[in-house]
N, C-alpha and C positions, 0 to 999 in steps of 0.2 A: 192328850192326845186319842183318836178315833180307833176304834182296834185294827188290826188289819194295816194302818200305817206305822212306821218303823224310822228310828233314827239311825243311819249308818254313821260310827265316829271313826277319825281315822288322827291319833296323832303323831305331830311332826315339828320336828325341828331344823332347825340348823346354826351354824357358829355364828352366823350373821342378818340374815333375813329368811323365813319364808316367804317363798311370793303368792302360792295354788294347791291347794290339792282336788281331784278331776275325781271321782266316784264312779262305776261303770260296775254294767250287770251283764258279763260277756261285751257286745262291744255297741251296747249301747249306753249312751253319754247319763247318767242320773241327773249329776251336777257338779257344778264345781261354785269354790268354794274362795272367797281373796280372804277370807275377815277368819279371824282365830279367838277361839280364849282358853289361855293359860297353853298355848301349840294344841289346841284340839278343834276338828275341823268336825261337821254336822249337816248333813243330807238329811229333811225326813222322804221317804219311798214312802210308795200305796201301792201296798201289795193285797186289797182288798179281791181282786179280783181274780189274780196270781195264784190262787191255792193250791197244792199238792207238786208245786216247777219247786226245782234245784237246780239255784243257780250259781254262778261261781262271780262272785264281788270282786273287784279290785278299784285299790286305794294311789294314784300318782301322784306323790310328793314335791313338789319344783320349787325349788329359790329363785333368788334372786338373777343369780348367773345363771337357768334353763337349767339348773344342776336333775336327776330327776332319777325319783326310783318306786320303787311298789311294793304293794303287798296284795297275796291275794288271799280269801275264804270261802269255801263250799257256802248255802245256806239251803236247809232245805224248807217249804211256805209249808206249814202247815195250817188247816183251823181249830 
């Protein structure tokens, strides 16, 4: 993968079936993933022009019944 392009990873599982995971940086949607490998959802994010910024990243996971939960982390992008 290119330097400055990062993969965000979320692990989500349900007793029945997960439907999708949506990734955000603050309120900007970075991607929605509907397929997982071993309960792991991934999206690639290009940060090559965003160095020096701190981001609040959030992943929302939803099951087939539209029940959801989220998790947050803060990331500082540096060169």
